[in-house]
ZADO-1210 file (C-alpha; in nm, 4 decimals, padded with zeros to 6 digits):
<atoms>
<atom x="-05.1456" y="-08.0288" z="02.4924" code="MET" pos="1"/>
<atom x="-05.2017" y="-07.8210" z="02.2219" code="ASN" pos="2"/>
<atom x="-05.2118" y="-07.7999" z="01.7951" code="ARG" pos="3"/>
<atom x="-04.8342" y="-07.6411" z="01.8268" code="HIS" pos="4"/>
<atom x="-04.6992" y="-07.9277" z="01.9284" code="TYR" pos="5"/>
<atom x="-04.7570" y="-08.1117" z="01.6083" code="PHE" pos="6"/>
<atom x="-04.6660" y="-07.8344" z="01.4124" code="GLU" pos="7"/>
<atom x="-04.3080" y="-07.8709" z="01.5610" code="GLY" pos="8"/>
<atom x="-04.3287" y="-07.5973" z="01.8018" code="TYR" pos="9"/>
<atom x="-04.1637" y="-07.6901" z="02.1653" code="GLN" pos="10"/>
<atom x="-04.1326" y="-07.5405" z="02.4911" code="ARG" pos="11"/>
<atom x="-03.8023" y="-07.5994" z="02.5722" code="VAL" pos="12"/>
<atom x="-03.5598" y="-07.3915" z="02.3693" code="PHE" pos="13"/>
<atom x="-03.2332" y="-07.1635" z="02.4496" code="ILE" pos="14"/>
<atom x="-03.2551" y="-06.8747" z="02.1879" code="ASN" pos="15"/>
<atom x="-03.4414" y="-06.6695" z="02.4541" code="ASP" pos="16"/>
<atom x="-03.1505" y="-06.4717" z="02.5262" code="ILE" pos="17"/>
<atom x="-03.3587" y="-06.1776" z="02.6444" code="ASN" pos="18"/>
<atom x="-03.5385" y="-06.3782" z="02.9014" code="ASP" pos="19"/>
<atom x="-03.8781" y="-06.2816" z="02.7493" code="ILE" pos="20"/>
<atom x="-04.0563" y="-06.5718" z="02.8712" code="GLU" pos="21"/>
<atom x="-03.9492" y="-06.4710" z="03.2115" code="LYS" pos="22"/>
<atom x="-04.0461" y="-06.1138" z="03.1729" code="ARG" pos="23"/>
<atom x="-04.3925" y="-06.2067" z="03.0410" code="LEU" pos="24"/>
<atom x="-04.4139" y="-06.4721" z="03.3399" code="GLN" pos="25"/>
<atom x="-04.3580" y="-06.2401" z="03.5657" code="GLU" pos="26"/>
<atom x="-04.6391" y="-06.0380" z="03.4341" code="TYR" pos="27"/>
<atom x="-04.9067" y="-06.3027" z="03.4068" code="ASP" pos="28"/>
<atom x="-04.7740" y="-06.6577" z="03.4904" code="PRO" pos="29"/>
<atom x="-05.0057" y="-06.8161" z="03.2225" code="ASP" pos="30"/>
<atom x="-04.7900" y="-06.7054" z="02.9559" code="LEU" pos="31"/>
<atom x="-04.5437" y="-06.8941" z="02.7957" code="TYR" pos="32"/>
<atom x="-04.3125" y="-06.8688" z="02.4442" code="VAL" pos="33"/>
<atom x="-04.2846" y="-07.1848" z="02.2303" code="MET" pos="34"/>
<atom x="-04.0400" y="-07.2302" z="01.9553" code="HIS" pos="35"/>
<atom x="-04.0026" y="-07.3966" z="01.6281" code="LYS" pos="36"/>
<atom x="-03.6706" y="-07.4517" z="01.5195" code="GLU" pos="37"/>
<atom x="-03.7303" y="-07.5752" z="01.1139" code="ALA" pos="38"/>
<atom x="-03.8492" y="-07.1827" z="01.0223" code="ASP" pos="39"/>
<atom x="-03.7166" y="-07.0057" z="01.3678" code="ASN" pos="40"/>
<atom x="-04.0481" y="-06.9020" z="01.4913" code="THR" pos="41"/>
<atom x="-04.1724" y="-06.8029" z="01.8150" code="TRP" pos="42"/>
<atom x="-04.5506" y="-06.8106" z="01.9714" code="LEU" pos="43"/>
<atom x="-04.6494" y="-06.6215" z="02.2575" code="ILE" pos="44"/>
<atom x="-04.9037" y="-06.8647" z="02.4105" code="MET" pos="45"/>
<atom x="-05.1557" y="-06.7787" z="02.6912" code="ASP" pos="46"/>
<atom x="-05.1746" y="-07.1511" z="02.9038" code="GLY" pos="47"/>
<atom x="-05.5268" y="-07.0866" z="03.0235" code="VAL" pos="48"/>
<atom x="-05.6833" y="-07.0726" z="02.6644" code="THR" pos="49"/>
<atom x="-05.4243" y="-07.2280" z="02.5106" code="GLU" pos="50"/>
<atom x="-05.4148" y="-07.0137" z="02.2081" code="THR" pos="51"/>
<atom x="-05.1278" y="-06.8238" z="02.0391" code="ALA" pos="52"/>
<atom x="-05.1551" y="-06.4492" z="02.1698" code="ILE" pos="53"/>
<atom x="-04.8836" y="-06.3495" z="01.8951" code="MET" pos="54"/>
<atom x="-04.6675" y="-06.5220" z="01.6263" code="LYS" pos="55"/>
<atom x="-04.2942" y="-06.3850" z="01.5526" code="ILE" pos="56"/>
<atom x="-04.1720" y="-06.2969" z="01.3293" code="PRO" pos="57"/>
<atom x="-04.3756" y="-06.0530" z="01.1737" code="GLN" pos="58"/>
<atom x="-04.4693" y="-05.6940" z="01.0857" code="SER" pos="59"/>
<atom x="-04.2740" y="-05.4939" z="01.3153" code="GLY" pos="60"/>
<atom x="-04.1318" y="-05.7848" z="01.5486" code="TYR" pos="61"/>
<atom x="-03.8557" y="-05.9371" z="01.3587" code="SER" pos="62"/>
<atom x="-03.7174" y="-06.1456" z="01.7062" code="THR" pos="63"/>
<atom x="-03.8185" y="-06.2185" z="02.0442" code="LEU" pos="64"/>
<atom x="-03.7568" y="-05.8836" z="02.2086" code="ASP" pos="65"/>
<atom x="-03.8122" y="-05.6183" z="02.4226" code="ALA" pos="66"/>
<atom x="-04.1309" y="-05.4723" z="02.2168" code="ARG" pos="67"/>
<atom x="-04.3035" y="-05.8243" z="02.1827" code="VAL" pos="68"/>
<atom x="-04.3179" y="-05.7860" z="02.5716" code="TYR" pos="69"/>
<atom x="-04.4349" y="-05.4059" z="02.5747" code="ARG" pos="70"/>
<atom x="-04.6854" y="-05.5011" z="02.2760" code="ARG" pos="71"/>
<atom x="-04.7988" y="-05.8240" z="02.4969" code="ILE" pos="72"/>
<atom x="-04.8658" y="-05.5831" z="02.7947" code="ARG" pos="73"/>
<atom x="-05.0797" y="-05.3422" z="02.5617" code="GLU" pos="74"/>
<atom x="-05.3330" y="-05.6354" z="02.4325" code="ILE" pos="75"/>
<atom x="-05.3310" y="-05.9119" z="02.6453" code="HIS" pos="76"/>
<atom x="-05.6753" y="-05.9158" z="02.8266" code="THR" pos="77"/>
<atom x="-05.5522" y="-05.9015" z="03.1895" code="VAL" pos="78"/>
<atom x="-05.4781" y="-05.5120" z="03.1314" code="THR" pos="79"/>
<atom x="-05.8371" y="-05.4694" z="02.9980" code="GLY" pos="80"/>
<atom x="-05.7825" y="-05.4935" z="02.6704" code="PHE" pos="81"/>
<atom x="-06.0808" y="-05.6708" z="02.4699" code="SER" pos="82"/>
<atom x="-06.1154" y="-05.6979" z="02.0989" code="ALA" pos="83"/>
<atom x="-06.5169" y="-05.7098" z="02.1284" code="THR" pos="84"/>
<atom x="-06.5134" y="-05.3848" z="02.3342" code="LYS" pos="85"/>
<atom x="-06.2648" y="-05.1992" z="02.0778" code="ALA" pos="86"/>
<atom x="-06.5091" y="-05.3317" z="01.7652" code="VAL" pos="87"/>
<atom x="-06.7992" y="-05.2204" z="01.9962" code="GLN" pos="88"/>
<atom x="-06.6786" y="-04.8783" z="02.0553" code="GLU" pos="89"/>
<atom x="-06.5739" y="-04.8136" z="01.6921" code="SER" pos="90"/>
<atom x="-06.8756" y="-04.9211" z="01.5627" code="ASP" pos="91"/>
<atom x="-07.0893" y="-04.6769" z="01.8040" code="ALA" pos="92"/>
<atom x="-06.8450" y="-04.3685" z="01.7094" code="ALA" pos="93"/>
<atom x="-06.9273" y="-04.4908" z="01.3207" code="ARG" pos="94"/>
<atom x="-07.3089" y="-04.4845" z="01.3865" code="GLU" pos="95"/>
<atom x="-07.2430" y="-04.1479" z="01.5790" code="ARG" pos="96"/>
<atom x="-07.0766" y="-04.0027" z="01.2715" code="ARG" pos="97"/>
<atom x="-07.3517" y="-04.1236" z="01.0602" code="GLN" pos="98"/>
<atom x="-07.6119" y="-03.9943" z="01.2770" code="GLN" pos="99"/>
<atom x="-07.4712" y="-03.6688" z="01.2699" code="LEU" pos="100"/>
<atom x="-07.4179" y="-03.6381" z="00.8945" code="GLU" pos="101"/>
<atom x="-07.7802" y="-03.7459" z="00.8860" code="ILE" pos="102"/>
<atom x="-07.8932" y="-03.4391" z="01.0896" code="ASP" pos="103"/>
<atom x="-07.6726" y="-03.2131" z="00.8967" code="ASN" pos="104"/>
<atom x="-07.8443" y="-03.3180" z="00.5856" code="LEU" pos="105"/>
<atom x="-08.2130" y="-03.3049" z="00.7281" code="ALA" pos="106"/>
<atom x="-08.1215" y="-02.9370" z="00.8690" code="ARG" pos="107"/>
<atom x="-08.0052" y="-02.8181" z="00.5304" code="GLU" pos="108"/>
<atom x="-08.2872" y="-03.0002" z="00.3667" code="TYR" pos="109"/>
<atom x="-08.5299" y="-02.7941" z="00.5762" code="ALA" pos="110"/>
<atom x="-08.3509" y="-02.4523" z="00.5708" code="LYS" pos="111"/>
<atom x="-08.3563" y="-02.5117" z="00.1967" code="ASP" pos="112"/>
<atom x="-08.6941" y="-02.6289" z="00.1834" code="MET" pos="113"/>
<atom x="-08.8452" y="-02.3388" z="00.4567" code="HIS" pos="114"/>
<atom x="-08.9141" y="-02.0253" z="00.2273" code="ARG" pos="115"/>
<atom x="-09.0614" y="-02.2707" z="-00.0769" code="PRO" pos="116"/>
<atom x="-09.2845" y="-02.4328" z="00.1474" code="VAL" pos="117"/>
<atom x="-09.3882" y="-02.0928" z="00.3285" code="LYS" pos="118"/>
<atom x="-09.4676" y="-01.9416" z="00.0116" code="GLU" pos="119"/>
<atom x="-09.7171" y="-02.2303" z="-00.1011" code="LEU" pos="120"/>
<atom x="-09.8635" y="-02.2494" z="00.2542" code="ALA" pos="121"/>
<atom x="-09.9659" y="-01.8610" z="00.2425" code="TYR" pos="122"/>
<atom x="-09.9529" y="-01.7277" z="-00.1023" code="TYR" pos="123"/>
<atom x="-10.0403" y="-02.0921" z="-00.3057" code="GLY" pos="124"/>
<atom x="-09.7449" y="-02.1071" z="-00.5549" code="ASN" pos="125"/>
<atom x="-09.3943" y="-02.2296" z="-00.5007" code="ALA" pos="126"/>
<atom x="-09.1310" y="-02.0032" z="-00.5879" code="GLY" pos="127"/>
</atoms>
């Protein structure tokens, strides 16, 4: 039994008019939906980890409908989505951009310093 039961959520409810739970379970049998009558909210749950994947309503998802099903298919780990991998890829891209900026600054500095260093080396004065 997960903590959501203590918060008033239940697995048995009748307002899943779009059969989202059935569609989710066809996609992944471990997914299920919980509902809280008091504030009319739903939780999409992962039965393996007993954690909530998504809470509805939220921005962009006002009710339990096909958009929720599509979004779960996009973000659920069964499809290969990994938040850790996404963060690591973002960090790697940021590091590449920073290194490119450093390389460009070094190149510009070298270009600006080429003539003064050459004059100092060959003529003994900086220009």
